[in-house]
C-alpha positions in Angstrom: 62.8 13.2 -4.9 64.9 16.4 -5.5 68.4 16.4 -3.9 68.4 18.1 -0.3 70.2 21.3 0.2 70.3 21.2 4.0 73.9 21.5 5.0 75.1 18.3 6.5 78.8 19.1 6.5 79.3 18.2 10.1 77.2 15.7 11.9 78.2 14.7 15.5 77.6 11.5 17.5 76.6 12.4 21.0 75.9 9.8 23.7 72.5 9.9 24.9 73.6 8.7 28.4 75.8 11.8 28.7 73.6 14.7 30.0 76.5 17.2 29.6 77.1 16.7 26.0 73.5 16.7 25.3 73.5 20.2 26.9 76.9 21.2 25.0 75.1 20.3 21.7 73.1 23.3 21.8 76.2 25.5 21.6 78.2 23.4 18.8 78.6 24.7 15.4 77.8 21.2 13.9 75.0 21.1 11.2 73.6 18.0 12.7 73.7 16.0 16.0 73.2 12.1 16.1 71.7 11.7 19.7 73.1 8.0 20.2 71.3 5.2 22.0 73.3 2.5 20.4 77.1 1.9 20.1 78.1 5.1 22.4 75.8 3.9 25.3 76.6 1.1 27.8 74.1 -1.8 28.1 73.2 -0.6 31.7 72.6 3.0 30.4 70.3 2.3 27.5 67.1 3.5 29.4 68.9 6.5 30.7 70.0 7.3 27.2 66.5 7.1 25.9 64.8 9.2 28.8 67.5 11.9 28.4 67.3 12.4 24.6 63.4 12.5 24.9 63.9 15.3 27.5 66.5 17.0 25.7 64.6 17.3 22.5 61.4 18.3 24.3 63.3 21.2 25.9 64.6 22.5 22.7 67.5 25.1 22.2 69.1 23.4 19.4 68.3 25.9 17.0 68.8 24.9 13.2 70.7 21.8 14.1 69.5 18.6 12.5 68.6 16.3 15.4 68.9 12.7 14.5 68.1 9.8 17.1 70.1 6.6 16.3 68.3 3.5 17.7 69.6 0.2 18.7 69.0 -2.7 16.3 65.7 -5.0 16.4 67.6 -8.1 16.9 68.5 -6.8 20.4 66.2 -6.3 23.6 66.3 -2.4 23.3 65.5 -1.5 19.7 61.7 -2.0 19.5 61.4 0.4 22.6 63.7 2.7 21.2 61.7 3.1 18.1 58.5 3.5 20.0 60.1 6.2 21.9 61.6 7.7 19.0 58.3 8.0 17.2 57.1 10.8 19.5 60.4 12.5 20.4 60.1 15.3 17.7 63.7 14.4 16.2 64.2 15.4 12.6 65.1 11.9 11.6 65.6 8.4 12.9 69.0 6.5 12.4 68.7 2.9 11.9 71.9 0.7 12.6 73.3 -2.0 10.5 70.7 -1.8 7.7 71.1 -4.6 5.2 67.7 -4.9 3.5 64.5 -3.0 2.6 62.7 -5.5 5.1 64.8 -3.9 7.7 63.8 -0.5 6.9 60.0 -1.6 6.4 59.9 -3.3 9.9 61.3 0.0 11.5 58.8 2.2 9.7 56.1 -0.2 10.7 56.8 -0.1 14.5 57.3 3.9 14.2 53.9 4.3 12.6 52.2 2.1 15.0 53.6 4.0 17.8 52.4 7.3 16.4 55.2 8.8 14.5 54.4 11.4 11.9 53.9 9.7 8.5 56.7 11.8 7.0 59.4 11.1 9.6 62.6 10.8 7.8 64.7 7.5 8.3 68.3 7.5 7.8 70.3 4.1 7.5 73.6 3.0 8.8 75.8 1.4 6.1 78.3 -0.6 8.1 78.1 -4.3 7.1 79.5 -6.2 4.0 75.7 -7.4 3.1 74.6 -3.7 3.7 77.2 -2.7 0.9 75.9 -5.4 -1.5 72.2 -4.2 -0.9 73.1 -0.4 -0.9 70.6 0.2 -4.0 68.0 -1.8 -2.4 68.3 0.0 0.9 68.6 3.7 -1.0 65.4 3.1 -2.7 63.5 1.1 0.2 61.3 3.9 1.0 60.4 7.6 0.1 61.1 8.3 3.8 64.7 6.9 3.6 66.7 10.3 3.3 70.2 9.5 4.0 73.0 6.9 4.0 75.6 7.1 6.8 78.9 5.3 6.5 79.8 3.1 9.4 83.3 2.4 8.4 84.6 1.3 12.0 82.1 -1.8 12.0 82.7 -2.3 8.4 86.4 -2.5 8.8 86.0 -5.2 11.5 83.8 -7.0 9.1 85.8 -6.7 6.2 89.2 -7.6 8.4 90.3 -4.6 6.8 92.7 -1.9 8.0 92.4 1.9 8.3 95.0 3.4 6.1 95.7 7.1 5.2 94.3 6.7 1.6 91.3 4.5 2.7 91.8 2.3 -0.2 90.3 -0.9 1.7 87.0 1.0 1.8 86.9 2.6 -1.6 84.6 -0.2 -3.2 82.1 0.1 -0.2 82.2 4.0 -0.3 81.8 3.8 -4.1 78.6 1.4 -3.8 77.0 3.4 -1.3 77.4 6.8 -3.2 76.2 5.3 -6.3 73.1 4.3 -4.6 72.6 7.5 -2.9 73.0 9.6 -5.9 70.6 7.2 -8.0 67.9 7.7 -5.3 68.7 11.3 -4.9 69.2 11.2 -1.3 72.2 12.4 1.1 75.1 10.4 2.2 77.6 11.0 5.0 81.1 9.7 5.3 82.5 7.5 8.2 84.2 8.9 11.3 88.1 9.5 11.6 89.2 7.7 14.7 92.3 9.4 15.5 91.7 12.8 17.2 95.4 13.5 17.2 95.9 13.3 13.5 94.4 16.6 12.2 96.2 16.4 8.9 94.7 12.8 8.4 91.2 14.0 9.4 91.4 16.9 6.7 92.6 14.4 4.1 90.0 12.2 4.9 87.3 15.1 4.6 88.7 16.2 1.3 88.8 12.8 -0.2 85.1 12.3 1.0 84.0 15.5 -0.7 85.9 14.4 -3.9 84.1 11.4 -3.9 80.8 13.1 -3.5 79.9 12.7 0.2 77.7 15.5 1.4 79.4 15.8 4.8 81.2 13.6 7.7 80.1 12.1 10.7 82.2 13.2 13.8 83.2 11.8 17.3 84.7 14.9 18.8 83.6 18.7 18.9 87.2 19.7 17.9 86.6 18.4 14.3 83.6 20.3 13.6 85.3 23.5 12.3 87.6 21.6 10.1 84.6 19.4 8.7 82.7 22.7 7.9 85.7 24.0 6.2 86.2 21.0 4.1 82.6 20.5 2.9 81.7 24.3 2.4 82.0 25.8 -1.1 85.1 28.0 -1.1 84.5 31.7 -2.2 86.4 31.0 -5.5 83.9 28.1 -6.2 81.0 30.1 -5.4 82.3 33.0 -7.6 83.0 30.5 -10.5 79.4 29.1 -10.2 77.7 32.5 -10.2 80.0 33.3 -13.4 78.8 30.1 -15.3 75.3 30.7 -14.2 75.2 34.0 -15.6 77.1 33.3 -18.8 74.9 30.4 -19.9 71.9 32.3 -19.2 73.2 34.9 -21.7 74.2 32.2 -24.2 70.7 30.7 -24.0 69.2 34.1 -24.8 71.3 34.2 -27.9 69.9 30.7 -28.8 73.2 28.8 -27.9 73.2 25.8 -25.6 77.0 26.0 -24.7 79.2 28.9 -23.9 83.0 29.2 -23.3 84.1 30.6 -19.8 87.7 31.2 -19.5 88.3 28.6 -22.1 86.1 25.9 -20.4 83.0 24.5 -22.4 80.3 25.2 -20.2 76.7 23.3 -20.9 73.6 22.7 -18.9 75.0 20.0 -16.7 77.5 22.2 -15.3 75.2 24.9 -14.7 72.9 22.6 -12.5 75.8 21.7 -10.4 76.6 25.4 -10.1 73.3 26.0 -9.2 73.2 23.4 -6.5 76.4 24.9 -5.1 75.2 28.4 -4.9 71.9 27.1 -3.2 74.0 25.1 -0.6 76.4 28.3 0.1 73.1 30.2 0.6 71.7 27.4 3.0 75.1 27.4 5.1 75.0 31.3 5.3 71.3 31.2 6.6 72.1 28.4 9.2 75.2 30.6 10.5 73.2 33.7 10.5 70.5 31.9 12.6 73.0 30.6 15.1 74.7 33.8 15.5 71.4 35.4 16.5 
């Protein structure tokens, strides 16, 4: 599977039980929306969330935003019915909570398929338990339909008995295991949420760290953070210009029979060009998405 170039800089959780939020999502600048039936929804509102998400997707109006439906777990009373409903909602992907094994992915896919889901309906996996971290490789390779790992650092912190620190050192091992698994499987991976909405500096630091580690984007809990996440996970103008320069320089070197070239004193070989081409492709995809949203 080739790495996806779909922008996922900002992916916002939206409670399915909140009709106003579902409506507002149609105008937000987020790359994706997680329409939630799990943690963000009270037990007595689960059916309402399911019905409202179904209606919202059917109504449309979300443009190029990626729509992901998060279901409840199969170990509870709502999970199976959530999956049966999600099978025909028309969402871009289904997000499974607290995934810990290939068997859990297989079970969910079997329920979706039996309920009439498209055979290529993508699956995303929440990575939010210690066992999930230890089985990250198994989960990432569990199915060709598994397309994204989503870090659930809040639940993970609880299970690890870890603290949320500015440098996120308590999560480095878990983040690293999941990034390794995602990159080996050539699928996407999204960073966990930042809980302090009054801490813009901390949020941006978390975004920068996530991008430096290799995350594709960040999951969010409030619209106010969308613009910052989009900025942090977008290639800068300097990065785009540099990428185009080394692509061009390396192409000229290859014409001359050379495998490497110096650009501003830096040795450039094919591996750098591959990364540069991916960055330019992502920048183009972001531009296309933003232009479509403006129309």
